[in-house]
Short mmCIF file of the C-alpha atoms (twelve columns), coordinates in Angstrom:
data_MODEL
# 
_entry.id   MODEL 
# 
loop_
_atom_site.group_PDB 
_atom_site.id 
_atom_site.type_symbol 
_atom_site.label_atom_id 
_atom_site.label_alt_id 
_atom_site.label_comp_id 
_atom_site.label_asym_id 
_atom_site.label_seq_id 
_atom_site.Cartn_x 
_atom_site.Cartn_y 
_atom_site.Cartn_z 
_atom_site.pdbx_PDB_model_num 
ATOM 1  C CA . UNK A 1  -3.095  -14.236 -3.939  1 
ATOM 2  C CA . UNK A 2  -1.951  -12.303 -7.527  1 
ATOM 3  C CA . UNK A 3  -3.932  -9.641  -8.637  1 
ATOM 4  C CA . UNK A 4  -4.506  -8.130  -12.102 1 
ATOM 5  C CA . UNK A 5  -5.347  -5.112  -13.412 1 
ATOM 6  C CA . UNK A 6  -8.296  -4.443  -13.430 1 
ATOM 7  C CA . UNK A 7  -9.405  -6.702  -10.620 1 
ATOM 8  C CA . UNK A 8  -11.902 -5.647  -8.176  1 
ATOM 9  C CA . UNK A 9  -10.894 -6.332  -4.074  1 
ATOM 10 C CA . UNK A 10 -13.943 -6.521  -2.117  1 
ATOM 11 C CA . UNK A 11 -13.970 -5.672  1.731   1 
ATOM 12 C CA . UNK A 12 -11.545 -7.754  4.398   1 
ATOM 13 C CA . UNK A 13 -10.014 -9.373  1.160   1 
ATOM 14 C CA . UNK A 14 -7.062  -11.140 1.371   1 
ATOM 15 C CA . UNK A 15 -5.088  -9.243  -0.359  1 
ATOM 16 C CA . UNK A 16 -1.136  -10.244 0.711   1 
ATOM 17 C CA . UNK A 17 0.651   -10.557 3.763   1 
ATOM 18 C CA . UNK A 18 2.580   -7.508  6.049   1 
ATOM 19 C CA . UNK A 19 5.974   -7.644  7.336   1 
ATOM 20 C CA . UNK A 20 8.877   -5.885  8.010   1 
ATOM 21 C CA . UNK A 21 11.361  -6.749  5.284   1 
ATOM 22 C CA . UNK A 22 13.306  -4.392  3.630   1 
ATOM 23 C CA . UNK A 23 13.238  -2.181  6.400   1 
ATOM 24 C CA . UNK A 24 15.930  -1.559  8.525   1 
ATOM 25 C CA . UNK A 25 14.362  -3.444  11.638  1 
ATOM 26 C CA . UNK A 26 13.751  -6.128  9.292   1 
ATOM 27 C CA . UNK A 27 17.267  -6.702  7.974   1 
ATOM 28 C CA . UNK A 28 18.382  -6.533  11.989  1 
ATOM 29 C CA . UNK A 29 15.548  -9.049  12.566  1 
ATOM 30 C CA . UNK A 30 13.588  -6.610  14.713  1 
ATOM 31 C CA . UNK A 31 9.898   -7.583  14.808  1 
ATOM 32 C CA . UNK A 32 8.650   -3.740  14.371  1 
ATOM 33 C CA . UNK A 33 7.256   -1.880  11.927  1 
ATOM 34 C CA . UNK A 34 5.097   -4.147  9.762   1 
ATOM 35 C CA . UNK A 35 3.176   -2.798  6.660   1 
ATOM 36 C CA . UNK A 36 1.211   -3.753  3.849   1 
ATOM 37 C CA . UNK A 37 3.165   -1.855  0.697   1 
ATOM 38 C CA . UNK A 38 0.309   -1.112  -2.081  1 
ATOM 39 C CA . UNK A 39 0.752   1.336   -5.058  1 
ATOM 40 C CA . UNK A 40 -2.433  3.158   -6.940  1 
ATOM 41 C CA . UNK A 41 -1.635  3.597   -10.892 1 
ATOM 42 C CA . UNK A 42 -3.638  5.635   -12.721 1 
ATOM 43 C CA . UNK A 43 -3.036  6.240   -16.423 1 
ATOM 44 C CA . UNK A 44 0.803   5.149   -16.405 1 
ATOM 45 C CA . UNK A 45 1.198   7.316   -13.782 1 
ATOM 46 C CA . UNK A 46 1.532   6.571   -9.684  1 
ATOM 47 C CA . UNK A 47 -1.183  8.145   -7.748  1 
ATOM 48 C CA . UNK A 48 0.258   10.771  -5.714  1 
ATOM 49 C CA . UNK A 49 3.370   11.263  -8.186  1 
ATOM 50 C CA . UNK A 50 2.113   15.445  -8.008  1 
ATOM 51 C CA . UNK A 51 0.994   15.139  -3.747  1 
ATOM 52 C CA . UNK A 52 2.518   16.348  -0.743  1 
ATOM 53 C CA . UNK A 53 1.968   12.972  1.420   1 
ATOM 54 C CA . UNK A 54 -0.370  14.784  3.542   1 
ATOM 55 C CA . UNK A 55 -2.433  14.978  0.527   1 
ATOM 56 C CA . UNK A 56 -2.145  11.440  -0.400  1 
ATOM 57 C CA . UNK A 57 -3.203  10.529  3.085   1 
ATOM 58 C CA . UNK A 58 -6.464  12.465  3.453   1 
ATOM 59 C CA . UNK A 59 -8.014  11.455  -0.392  1 
ATOM 60 C CA . UNK A 60 -7.106  7.379   0.655   1 
ATOM 61 C CA . UNK A 61 -8.672  8.259   4.081   1 
ATOM 62 C CA . UNK A 62 -11.910 9.454   2.542   1 
ATOM 63 C CA . UNK A 63 -11.706 6.734   -0.472  1 
ATOM 64 C CA . UNK A 64 -10.332 3.582   1.392   1 
ATOM 65 C CA . UNK A 65 -12.719 4.160   4.476   1 
# 
């Protein structure tokens, strides 16, 4: 399903499928590394643009519980 800016997402709502396309394993046909890619944008900037990976994980871990 397509999500639009401002859409609210409910717990357990289907928002996409997982896969490994675009990864080296996907190119080789190896079925591992599946993931769901998502981005959070705030005021025209990608959330985390000025943060370290560990900081992003910590914040998202708290927010997305």
